[in-house]
C-alpha positions as CSV (number, residue, x, y, z in Angstrom):
1,M,-59.8,-10.1,-235.9
2,G,-62.8,-12.3,-235.6
3,K,-63.9,-14.6,-238.6
4,L,-66.7,-13.6,-240.8
5,V,-69.2,-16.4,-242.3
6,V,-71.8,-15.7,-244.5
7,L,-75.0,-17.6,-245.6
8,E,-76.2,-16.7,-248.9
9,G,-79.1,-17.9,-250.6
10,L,-81.3,-16.4,-253.3
11,D,-85.0,-15.5,-252.3
12,G,-87.2,-18.5,-251.5
13,S,-83.9,-20.6,-250.9
14,G,-85.2,-21.0,-247.0
15,K,-81.8,-18.9,-245.9
16,S,-83.9,-17.1,-243.0
17,T,-84.9,-20.3,-241.6
18,Q,-81.8,-21.8,-241.9
19,Y,-79.6,-18.9,-240.5
20,H,-82.1,-18.8,-237.5
21,L,-81.7,-22.5,-237.0
22,L,-77.6,-22.1,-237.1
23,C,-78.0,-19.0,-234.6
24,Q,-80.0,-21.4,-232.2
25,R,-77.5,-24.4,-232.3
26,L,-74.6,-22.6,-231.9
27,E,-76.5,-20.4,-228.9
28,Q,-77.4,-24.2,-227.5
29,Q,-73.9,-25.1,-227.7
30,G,-72.8,-22.1,-225.8
31,K,-70.6,-20.9,-228.5
32,R,-69.3,-17.1,-228.8
33,F,-70.6,-15.4,-231.9
34,R,-72.1,-12.1,-233.1
35,P,-75.1,-12.5,-235.3
36,V,-75.9,-9.8,-237.9
37,T,-78.2,-9.6,-240.8
38,F,-78.6,-7.6,-244.1
39,P,-80.4,-5.5,-245.2
40,D,-80.8,-3.8,-241.5
41,Y,-84.5,-2.9,-242.1
42,E,-85.2,-1.9,-238.4
43,Q,-82.6,1.0,-238.5
44,P,-83.0,4.3,-240.5
45,Y,-79.8,3.8,-242.8
46,S,-81.4,1.0,-244.8
47,A,-84.3,3.6,-246.1
48,P,-82.6,3.5,-249.9
49,V,-82.7,-0.2,-249.7
50,R,-86.4,-0.4,-248.9
51,M,-87.3,2.3,-251.1
52,Y,-85.4,0.5,-254.2
53,L,-87.0,-2.8,-253.1
54,N,-90.2,-1.4,-252.6
55,G,-90.4,0.0,-255.8
56,D,-90.3,3.4,-255.2
57,F,-87.1,3.9,-258.2
58,G,-89.2,1.5,-260.7
59,T,-91.1,-1.5,-260.7
60,R,-88.7,-3.3,-262.5
61,A,-85.5,-5.2,-260.7
62,D,-83.4,-3.9,-263.5
63,G,-84.5,-0.1,-263.6
64,V,-82.1,0.9,-260.9
65,D,-78.3,0.5,-262.5
66,A,-76.2,-2.6,-260.8
67,Y,-73.4,0.1,-259.5
68,A,-76.3,2.7,-258.1
69,A,-78.1,0.1,-256.2
70,A,-75.0,-1.8,-255.0
71,T,-74.5,1.7,-253.3
72,F,-77.5,1.6,-251.4
73,F,-76.7,-1.7,-249.6
74,A,-73.1,-0.7,-248.9
75,V,-73.9,2.4,-246.9
76,D,-76.6,0.0,-244.9
77,R,-73.6,-2.8,-244.3
78,L,-71.2,0.3,-243.4
79,A,-73.7,1.9,-240.8
80,S,-74.3,-1.3,-239.1
81,Y,-70.7,-2.7,-238.8
82,L,-69.9,1.0,-237.3
83,R,-72.6,1.3,-235.1
84,F,-72.9,-2.7,-233.9
85,W,-70.3,-5.1,-234.6
86,K,-67.0,-3.5,-235.4
87,E,-65.7,-3.8,-231.8
88,D,-66.7,-7.4,-231.5
89,Y,-65.3,-8.0,-234.4
90,Q,-61.9,-6.6,-233.9
91,T,-61.7,-8.0,-230.6
92,G,-62.0,-11.6,-232.1
93,V,-65.8,-12.6,-231.7
94,P,-66.9,-14.7,-234.6
95,V,-69.4,-12.7,-236.8
96,L,-72.5,-14.9,-238.5
97,A,-74.2,-13.0,-241.3
98,A,-77.0,-13.6,-243.2
99,R,-76.3,-11.8,-246.5
100,Y,-73.4,-9.1,-247.2
101,T,-71.7,-8.0,-249.8
102,T,-71.4,-11.4,-251.2
103,A,-75.2,-10.8,-251.9
104,N,-74.7,-7.6,-254.4
105,M,-72.1,-10.0,-256.4
106,Y,-74.9,-11.8,-257.8
107,H,-78.4,-9.6,-257.3
108,Q,-76.7,-6.8,-259.1
109,A,-74.4,-8.4,-261.1
110,C,-77.2,-10.2,-262.9
111,K,-78.3,-6.8,-264.2
112,L,-75.2,-6.7,-266.4
113,P,-74.0,-8.5,-269.7
114,S,-71.9,-11.6,-268.6
115,S,-68.8,-9.8,-270.1
116,E,-69.1,-7.2,-267.9
117,Q,-70.0,-9.4,-264.3
118,D,-66.2,-9.9,-263.6
119,A,-65.4,-6.1,-263.7
120,F,-68.6,-5.2,-261.3
121,T,-67.8,-7.8,-258.8
122,D,-63.8,-7.0,-258.2
123,W,-65.3,-3.2,-258.0
124,L,-67.7,-4.1,-255.3
125,A,-65.3,-6.3,-253.2
126,D,-62.6,-3.1,-253.8
127,F,-65.6,-0.4,-252.8
128,E,-66.7,-2.2,-249.7
129,Y,-63.6,-4.3,-248.5
130,G,-60.7,-1.7,-249.8
131,K,-62.3,1.7,-249.5
132,L,-65.0,0.8,-246.6
133,K,-63.1,-1.0,-244.9
134,L,-65.7,-3.4,-244.0
135,P,-64.3,-6.9,-242.9
136,R,-63.5,-9.6,-246.0
137,P,-65.3,-13.1,-245.4
138,D,-63.6,-15.9,-244.3
139,K,-66.4,-18.4,-245.5
140,V,-69.0,-18.0,-247.6
141,L,-72.1,-20.7,-247.9
142,L,-74.3,-20.3,-250.8
143,L,-77.7,-22.1,-250.5
144,D,-77.9,-23.9,-253.7
145,V,-82.1,-23.7,-254.8
146,P,-82.8,-23.9,-258.7
147,P,-85.5,-21.1,-259.5
148,R,-88.1,-23.6,-260.5
149,V,-88.1,-24.8,-256.6
150,A,-87.9,-21.3,-255.3
151,V,-90.6,-19.8,-256.7
152,Q,-93.0,-22.1,-255.3
153,M,-91.1,-21.6,-251.8
154,I,-91.9,-17.8,-252.4
155,D,-95.5,-18.3,-253.5
156,S,-96.4,-20.8,-250.3
157,R,-95.3,-17.8,-248.1
158,H,-98.4,-15.6,-249.3
159,E,-96.7,-12.4,-248.3
160,A,-96.3,-9.5,-250.8
161,K,-93.4,-9.9,-252.9
162,D,-90.6,-7.3,-253.4
163,I,-89.5,-6.1,-257.2
164,H,-86.9,-9.1,-256.9
165,E,-89.5,-11.6,-256.0
166,K,-91.7,-10.6,-258.8
167,D,-89.5,-11.0,-261.7
168,A,-89.0,-14.7,-263.0
169,D,-86.4,-13.7,-265.5
170,Y,-84.5,-11.8,-262.8
171,L,-84.6,-14.8,-260.5
172,Q,-83.5,-17.0,-263.2
173,R,-80.5,-14.7,-264.1
174,C,-79.8,-14.1,-260.5
175,Y,-79.2,-17.7,-260.1
176,E,-77.1,-18.5,-263.0
177,T,-75.0,-15.2,-262.1
178,A,-75.0,-16.7,-258.2
179,L,-73.3,-19.8,-259.6
180,R,-70.7,-18.3,-261.7
181,V,-69.6,-15.7,-259.0
182,A,-69.7,-18.6,-256.3
183,E,-67.3,-20.3,-258.3
184,R,-64.8,-17.3,-259.1
185,Q,-65.1,-16.5,-255.5
186,G,-64.6,-19.9,-253.8
187,W,-67.8,-20.3,-252.0
188,T,-69.2,-23.3,-250.7
189,L,-72.3,-24.2,-252.5
190,I,-74.9,-26.2,-250.5
191,S,-77.5,-28.2,-251.9
192,C,-80.8,-27.9,-250.8
193,L,-82.7,-30.7,-253.0
194,G,-83.5,-33.9,-252.2
195,E,-82.9,-37.1,-254.2
196,D,-86.1,-36.6,-255.9
197,G,-85.0,-32.9,-256.7
198,S,-87.7,-31.4,-254.7
199,M,-86.6,-29.4,-251.3
200,A,-84.7,-31.8,-249.0
201,D,-86.2,-31.1,-245.4
202,I,-84.9,-28.5,-243.3
203,P,-82.8,-30.3,-240.3
204,T,-80.9,-32.4,-243.5
205,V,-80.0,-29.0,-245.3
206,A,-79.1,-27.9,-241.7
207,Q,-76.8,-30.4,-241.0
208,R,-75.1,-29.6,-244.2
209,I,-74.7,-26.4,-243.1
210,W,-73.2,-27.2,-239.7
211,E,-70.5,-29.3,-241.0
212,Q,-69.2,-26.3,-243.1
213,V,-69.2,-23.8,-240.4
214,E,-68.7,-25.6,-237.1
215,S,-64.8,-25.2,-237.2
216,F,-65.4,-21.3,-237.0
217,F,-66.9,-21.6,-233.9
218,V,-65.3,-22.2,-230.5
């Protein structure tokens, strides 16, 4: 089996930029790896995810039950795995994912009371890694960007916002939940702030990420 490395980050964390830079660095060094991103918006099986994020099932982030919403994303991951990267993973190719099951462990768990969140993340892990037989990550990195900074980054993009990005209260709860889940699951936090408390420059964050994942790619 290959190794599965996951880069996680809440909305406005700069995850897409950092993922692109990491892939670029691996390619430049001739490293063998398979990139995958979630949700897989270009494929038809992501339709329920797109409808959910577009607000077709309700305009509030917590308008759809955590367990129900989690299944939308699980189907997207399962279809992607079966169609595109199962063979690579099973033959030893390292896989680098932008978001994964781990994203739902905080994006959906934050809809629940804190007393129910551990049970949800345990259920989700059993559902996807156990029942659906999706690979379990070997390394998960979470880009740590407080909501006050993330909101500024989201606004600076001048793009249409999904129902998660529009809800400031949800973003705050999601961030707090992500930190708790990361500690419980043993994820690695990557600080994205500089000494002055503002967003660090992109190369600095990229180097912090590289130092954590370099050993997984040969």
